[in-house]
C-alpha angles and dihedrals in degrees: 000000000000120000116243121225130209132190116236112240095250116056114212137172101042110163119247117228112273093008114154117221097194128240122003113271095018099070129122109240116238104217130120114270104268127178134195105250098288095341140086129330123258088239087064090050090050093047092049089051090049092051091048091048092051090049090054097254097131093165093053092045091049090054092052094046091048090053089050094051093047090054093045092051092046089053092046094241110169112254090233088069093059103027090123089062089054089051090052091049088054091049091050092050089049092051090050090051096248097130096168092056090043091054092047093050094045092048089052089050092050092047089053097044122350110224131170090234093057090047092052092050091047090050089053091050090051092049090052089049092050094246097132097167091055091046090053093050093053096042090050091048091051091049092050096046115119091226096048112124126212093267091052092049090050091051091047090051091051091049092049090050090048092051090050091048092049091049092051091047091050097048 
């Protein structure tokens, strides 16, 4: 059967507006402390998924992140609070070669909370799918974002150059 989830009485960890969580993949998630009914916290589920993702186990990470999202939706947590998990789901789908699912997850993440990292990953998915115009739009948006760091701008520049090179080669 399906696991049931319950919110703990005290909600902690809500993100403050404009708060930076650090580098991609090493952030602290800003969702209320949720627990499976009598079991582990969602933070533990997220962290296990993150470890699996870093170790290259995209399928295992995807399973953890999916569990996380199901619990967050069941507890009516705003998507903005777990947009990073949606980004990670998109990255896992991309690694597994499922570009359509990657694009859907990344678009959901951007709709919840627009971040340069999600835009970069979405641009990569569009390049791999051959949608160069879409890739350019998202790479340019990541580059122009106020909260884009130097690494993100460099990646966006490389993506934009790659798109231009692919266009020239195809024309």
